[in-house]
C-alpha positions as CSV (number, residue, x, y, z in Angstrom):
1,X,30.5,-53.0,9.6
2,X,33.6,-54.8,10.9
3,X,34.7,-54.9,14.6
4,X,36.7,-57.0,17.0
5,X,35.4,-57.1,20.5
6,X,36.1,-58.9,23.7
7,X,33.5,-61.8,24.4
8,X,33.3,-60.7,28.1
9,X,32.5,-57.1,27.5
10,X,30.0,-58.1,24.8
11,X,28.3,-60.6,27.1
12,X,28.1,-57.9,29.8
13,X,26.4,-55.5,27.4
14,X,23.9,-58.2,26.3
15,X,22.9,-59.3,29.7
16,X,22.0,-55.8,30.5
17,X,20.0,-54.8,27.3
18,X,18.2,-58.1,26.9
19,X,16.1,-57.1,29.9
20,X,14.0,-55.1,27.6
21,X,13.2,-58.1,25.3
22,X,10.3,-60.2,26.6
23,X,10.5,-63.9,26.0
24,X,7.3,-64.0,24.0
25,X,7.9,-60.9,21.8
26,X,5.9,-61.5,18.6
27,X,7.1,-58.4,16.7
28,X,10.2,-59.6,14.8
29,X,12.1,-56.3,14.9
30,X,11.5,-56.0,18.7
31,X,12.8,-59.5,19.2
32,X,16.1,-58.3,17.9
33,X,19.2,-56.5,19.2
34,X,20.5,-53.4,17.5
35,X,24.3,-53.4,17.0
36,X,25.9,-50.2,15.9
37,X,29.5,-49.5,15.3
38,X,30.5,-45.9,15.3
39,X,34.1,-44.5,14.9
40,X,35.0,-44.8,18.6
41,X,32.5,-47.1,20.2
42,X,30.0,-49.9,19.9
43,X,26.4,-49.4,20.9
44,X,24.2,-52.4,21.9
45,X,20.5,-51.6,22.1
46,X,17.2,-53.5,22.9
47,X,13.7,-52.1,23.1
48,X,10.1,-53.1,23.5
49,X,8.8,-49.7,22.7
50,X,7.9,-48.9,26.3
51,X,11.4,-49.4,27.5
52,X,14.8,-49.1,25.7
53,X,18.2,-50.2,27.2
54,X,21.4,-49.2,25.7
55,X,24.9,-50.2,26.5
56,X,28.0,-48.2,25.2
57,X,31.3,-50.0,24.7
58,X,34.0,-47.4,24.1
59,X,37.1,-48.0,22.0
60,X,39.4,-47.0,24.8
61,X,41.3,-50.2,25.3
62,X,42.0,-53.5,23.7
63,X,38.4,-54.8,24.4
64,X,37.1,-53.1,21.3
65,X,38.6,-52.2,17.8
66,X,36.2,-50.6,15.1
67,X,37.6,-51.4,11.7
68,X,34.5,-50.3,9.7
69,X,31.4,-48.5,11.0
70,X,27.8,-49.8,10.3
71,X,24.8,-51.3,12.0
72,X,22.4,-54.3,12.0
73,X,19.6,-55.8,13.9
74,X,19.8,-59.6,14.6
75,X,17.6,-62.0,16.7
76,X,18.4,-61.2,20.2
77,X,18.2,-64.6,21.9
78,X,20.1,-66.4,19.1
79,X,22.8,-63.8,19.1
80,X,23.2,-63.9,22.9
81,X,23.4,-67.7,22.9
82,X,25.9,-67.8,20.1
83,X,28.2,-65.2,21.9
84,X,27.8,-67.0,25.2
85,X,28.9,-70.3,23.8
86,X,31.8,-68.8,21.8
87,X,35.4,-69.4,22.6
88,X,37.0,-66.9,25.1
89,X,38.9,-64.0,23.8
90,X,38.2,-61.7,20.8
91,X,35.1,-62.1,18.5
92,X,34.8,-60.5,15.1
93,X,31.4,-59.2,14.0
94,X,31.1,-58.3,10.3
95,X,28.2,-57.3,8.1
96,X,29.7,-58.8,4.9
97,X,26.7,-58.2,2.8
98,X,23.3,-56.5,3.4
99,X,21.4,-57.9,6.4
100,X,23.8,-60.7,7.1
101,X,26.1,-60.7,10.2
102,X,29.0,-63.0,10.4
103,X,30.4,-64.0,13.9
104,X,33.9,-65.3,13.9
105,X,35.8,-66.7,16.9
106,X,38.9,-69.0,16.6
107,X,38.0,-71.6,13.9
108,X,34.2,-71.0,14.1
109,X,32.1,-68.8,11.8
110,X,28.4,-68.3,12.3
111,X,26.1,-66.2,10.0
112,X,22.9,-64.7,11.1
113,X,20.2,-63.2,9.0
114,X,19.5,-59.6,10.1
115,X,16.9,-56.9,9.9
116,X,17.0,-53.4,8.7
117,X,18.2,-51.1,11.4
118,X,16.1,-48.1,10.1
119,X,13.0,-50.1,11.2
120,X,14.2,-50.4,14.7
121,X,12.6,-48.0,17.3
122,X,14.5,-44.7,17.3
123,X,16.3,-43.5,20.5
124,X,14.8,-40.1,21.3
125,X,17.6,-37.6,21.8
126,X,17.0,-35.8,25.2
127,X,20.0,-33.3,25.2
128,X,18.3,-30.7,23.1
129,X,14.8,-30.7,24.3
130,X,14.9,-32.1,27.8
131,X,12.2,-30.3,29.9
132,X,14.0,-31.3,33.2
133,X,17.5,-32.5,33.9
134,X,18.5,-33.8,37.3
135,X,21.7,-35.4,38.8
136,X,20.9,-37.9,41.7
137,X,23.1,-40.1,43.7
138,X,22.8,-43.6,42.3
139,X,22.5,-45.4,45.6
140,X,19.9,-43.0,46.9
141,X,17.7,-43.2,43.8
142,X,18.0,-47.0,43.7
143,X,16.9,-47.3,47.4
144,X,14.0,-44.9,46.8
145,X,12.6,-46.7,43.8
146,X,12.9,-50.1,45.6
147,X,11.0,-48.6,48.5
148,X,8.2,-47.2,46.4
149,X,7.7,-49.1,43.3
150,X,6.2,-52.1,44.9
151,X,3.1,-50.3,45.9
152,X,2.1,-49.6,42.3
153,X,-0.8,-51.5,40.9
154,X,-0.5,-54.6,38.7
155,X,-4.1,-54.1,37.3
156,X,-4.5,-52.3,34.0
157,X,-8.0,-51.1,35.0
158,X,-6.4,-47.7,36.1
159,X,-3.3,-47.4,34.0
160,X,-1.9,-44.4,36.0
161,X,-1.9,-46.5,39.1
162,X,0.6,-48.9,37.5
163,X,3.0,-46.2,37.4
164,X,5.2,-44.3,40.0
165,X,4.6,-40.6,40.3
166,X,7.8,-38.5,40.0
167,X,7.1,-35.0,41.1
168,X,9.9,-32.4,41.1
169,X,9.1,-29.1,43.0
170,X,11.2,-26.7,45.1
171,X,14.5,-28.7,44.8
172,X,12.8,-31.8,46.0
173,X,11.9,-34.9,44.0
174,X,8.9,-37.0,45.5
175,X,8.3,-40.6,44.3
176,X,4.8,-41.9,45.1
177,X,3.1,-45.1,44.2
178,X,-0.2,-46.6,45.2
179,X,-2.7,-49.4,44.3
180,X,-5.6,-47.9,46.2
181,X,-4.9,-50.1,49.2
182,X,-1.3,-49.3,50.1
183,X,0.8,-46.2,49.3
184,X,4.5,-45.6,49.5
185,X,6.2,-42.1,49.2
186,X,9.8,-40.9,49.5
187,X,11.1,-37.5,49.1
188,X,14.7,-36.7,47.9
189,X,16.3,-33.4,48.6
190,X,18.1,-32.1,45.5
191,X,21.0,-29.6,45.3
192,X,21.9,-27.1,42.6
193,X,19.3,-28.5,40.2
194,X,16.5,-27.2,37.9
195,X,14.3,-24.3,39.1
196,X,11.3,-25.5,37.2
197,X,8.5,-27.9,38.3
198,X,7.7,-31.2,36.6
199,X,5.3,-34.1,37.3
200,X,5.4,-37.4,35.3
201,X,4.2,-41.0,35.7
202,X,6.7,-43.8,34.9
203,X,5.7,-47.4,34.5
204,X,6.5,-49.3,37.7
205,X,7.9,-52.4,35.9
206,X,10.2,-50.3,33.9
207,X,11.6,-48.5,37.0
208,X,12.2,-52.0,38.6
209,X,14.1,-53.1,35.5
210,X,16.1,-49.9,35.6
211,X,17.0,-50.6,39.3
212,X,18.3,-54.0,38.4
213,X,20.8,-52.4,35.9
214,X,21.9,-49.7,38.3
215,X,25.2,-50.8,40.0
216,X,25.9,-50.3,43.7
217,X,28.6,-47.8,43.3
218,X,28.3,-44.3,44.9
219,X,28.1,-42.3,41.7
220,X,25.6,-39.9,40.0
221,X,23.0,-40.9,37.7
222,X,21.5,-38.4,35.3
223,X,17.7,-38.1,34.9
224,X,16.4,-36.4,31.8
225,X,12.7,-35.8,31.3
226,X,11.1,-35.0,27.8
227,X,7.4,-34.7,27.1
228,X,7.0,-38.4,26.3
229,X,10.1,-40.1,27.8
230,X,12.4,-40.3,30.9
231,X,15.9,-41.3,30.5
232,X,18.3,-42.7,33.2
233,X,22.1,-42.6,32.2
234,X,24.9,-43.9,34.4
235,X,28.4,-45.1,33.4
236,X,27.9,-47.0,30.1
237,X,24.2,-47.7,30.4
238,X,21.1,-45.8,29.4
239,X,17.6,-46.8,30.2
240,X,14.8,-44.8,28.5
241,X,11.1,-45.4,29.5
242,X,7.8,-44.1,27.9
243,X,5.7,-42.1,30.3
244,X,2.1,-43.0,31.2
245,X,-0.4,-40.3,30.1
246,X,-3.1,-39.3,32.4
247,X,-3.7,-37.4,35.8
248,X,-2.3,-39.0,38.8
249,X,-4.8,-38.9,41.8
250,X,-4.3,-36.2,44.4
251,X,-3.5,-38.0,47.5
252,X,-3.3,-35.2,49.9
253,X,-6.7,-35.9,51.4
254,X,-5.8,-39.6,52.1
255,X,-2.7,-38.8,54.2
256,X,-3.5,-38.6,57.8
257,X,-2.1,-35.6,59.7
258,X,-3.4,-36.5,63.2
259,X,-2.9,-39.6,65.1
260,X,-4.6,-41.5,67.9
261,X,-1.7,-43.7,68.9
262,X,2.0,-43.8,68.1
263,X,4.3,-46.8,68.8
264,X,8.0,-47.4,68.0
265,X,9.1,-50.9,67.3
266,X,12.2,-52.8,66.0
267,X,11.9,-53.4,62.3
268,X,13.5,-56.9,62.3
269,X,11.5,-58.4,65.1
270,X,8.3,-57.1,63.7
271,X,9.1,-58.4,60.2
272,X,9.8,-61.9,61.6
273,X,6.6,-61.8,63.5
274,X,4.6,-60.6,60.5
275,X,6.0,-63.3,58.4
276,X,5.3,-66.1,60.7
277,X,1.7,-64.8,61.4
278,X,0.9,-64.5,57.7
279,X,1.6,-68.2,57.1
280,X,-1.7,-69.2,58.6
281,X,-3.5,-66.0,57.7
282,X,-6.6,-66.5,55.5
283,X,-6.2,-64.2,52.5
284,X,-3.1,-62.8,54.2
285,X,-5.2,-60.8,56.8
286,X,-3.6,-60.5,60.1
287,X,-4.8,-58.6,63.4
288,X,-2.6,-56.3,65.3
289,X,-3.4,-55.5,69.0
290,X,-1.5,-53.4,71.4
291,X,-1.7,-54.2,75.0
292,X,0.6,-52.1,77.5
293,X,4.2,-52.6,76.0
294,X,3.5,-55.5,73.7
295,X,2.2,-55.7,70.0
296,X,0.3,-58.9,69.6
297,X,-0.2,-60.4,66.0
298,X,-2.9,-63.0,65.4
299,X,-4.2,-64.9,62.3
300,X,-6.1,-68.0,61.5
301,X,-7.4,-70.3,58.8
302,X,-10.4,-72.3,59.4
303,X,-9.8,-76.0,59.9
304,X,-6.1,-75.5,59.6
305,X,-5.0,-73.5,62.7
306,X,-4.1,-70.2,64.2
307,X,-1.0,-68.2,65.2
308,X,-0.5,-65.8,67.9
309,X,2.9,-63.8,68.1
310,X,4.1,-60.6,69.9
311,X,6.8,-58.0,69.8
312,X,8.0,-55.6,72.4
313,X,7.0,-51.9,71.9
314,X,9.8,-49.6,72.6
315,X,7.8,-46.3,72.9
316,X,4.0,-45.7,73.0
317,X,2.0,-42.6,73.1
318,X,-1.9,-42.9,73.1
319,X,-4.5,-45.6,73.7
320,X,-4.4,-49.3,72.7
321,X,-5.8,-50.2,69.5
322,X,-6.8,-53.2,67.1
323,X,-6.6,-53.2,63.4
324,X,-6.6,-55.9,60.6
325,X,-4.1,-55.5,57.7
326,X,-2.8,-57.4,54.8
327,X,0.3,-59.1,56.2
328,X,2.0,-59.4,52.9
329,X,1.8,-55.6,52.4
330,X,3.2,-54.9,55.8
331,X,6.0,-57.5,55.2
332,X,6.9,-55.8,51.8
333,X,7.2,-52.4,53.6
334,X,9.5,-53.8,56.3
335,X,11.7,-55.6,53.8
336,X,12.4,-52.4,52.0
337,X,13.2,-50.4,55.2
338,X,16.9,-50.0,56.2
339,X,15.9,-48.4,59.4
340,X,16.6,-50.3,62.6
341,X,13.3,-49.0,64.1
342,X,9.9,-48.0,62.6
343,X,7.1,-45.7,63.9
344,X,3.7,-47.0,63.4
345,X,0.9,-44.5,63.7
346,X,-2.8,-45.5,64.2
347,X,-5.4,-43.0,62.8
348,X,-8.5,-44.9,63.4
349,X,-9.9,-48.6,63.1
350,X,-11.0,-48.1,59.5
351,X,-8.3,-45.4,58.5
352,X,-4.9,-46.0,56.9
353,X,-2.2,-47.0,59.3
354,X,1.0,-45.0,58.7
355,X,4.5,-46.5,58.9
356,X,7.6,-44.3,59.0
357,X,11.3,-45.4,59.1
358,X,12.5,-43.9,62.4
359,X,15.7,-42.6,60.7
360,X,13.7,-40.9,57.9
361,X,10.5,-39.6,59.5
362,X,10.0,-36.6,57.3
363,X,10.9,-38.0,53.9
364,X,9.5,-41.6,53.8
365,X,6.1,-42.9,54.7
366,X,3.8,-45.8,53.9
367,X,0.2,-46.2,54.2
368,X,-1.8,-49.5,54.5
369,X,-5.6,-49.5,54.4
370,X,-7.2,-51.6,57.1
371,X,-9.4,-54.6,56.2
372,X,-12.8,-54.9,57.7
373,X,-13.3,-58.1,59.7
374,X,-15.9,-59.7,62.0
375,X,-13.8,-58.9,65.1
């Protein structure tokens, strides 16, 4: 293998793919980055078995010249640091003998011992056996994942709850996550896509990393699902994630369909009030009380102090209520909401409270289970 590649484009590729390499990776081959030179492109890949990130650098301008094809795996952190500290301009990468990569720039030559590329985790081709292929707007998918993934569990006691449920049915893609205390769901209407139905569970942390890589441009991202993997491809980047095996719990029975009270309130003022009130909230528990056209928020920590705040209610239907919730969970929901107003639906003192962005009532909702308190 021998190539000439621009330092800037190589650094960009490495910054993206190294998100798949944990700092404490103990398996040598997974602590490496796979560099593969083909006739008309350079492919840079990193993987931790659960997630693979691949960046394609095409030979379409002066940023890359492939002189000889080949591949090698080298220690990712060392390789990235060497490239980052290299002189600006073009860098030559050459495998001059088995398992040794020579890195040349200006008057500097550095040699890295490599590993066999055949031992690196294989990229599973989806093109020929994808069970489902979808095309989704990049910004829409990114916003949906950010709204939902935070509700996934961080505990491995129930592995399926650490994932996000992707369910495609009747030209609609529904994303759902829950940790048993809170739930987030968003449905995306699809156009001209597959007729079949499909339900998979994707690790939440992998989705969050995928979101970090997705750019903000208004383009289409391709989603391909096989029996064991899901792949997201956009522009020059591909993120492939393993799926979580198991049965995602049916949530139909926990979603309230009747409401005692509904209030409409400004998202920004409520978020500020929740954040202020949570500062002195013991175990992050805050109390919400409605009184006429005001929503009062209260919290306290013994021997430290208490907080009382209030926000104007824009519209109210039903009776006054009192409920105790985890303030951090409520704040997370409001942070991920782009709507100027939200609708809060009370279903009973010990039943989940439902939060809808007002601009997306039918497609997006959040549930937060109340906390039993002395008052």
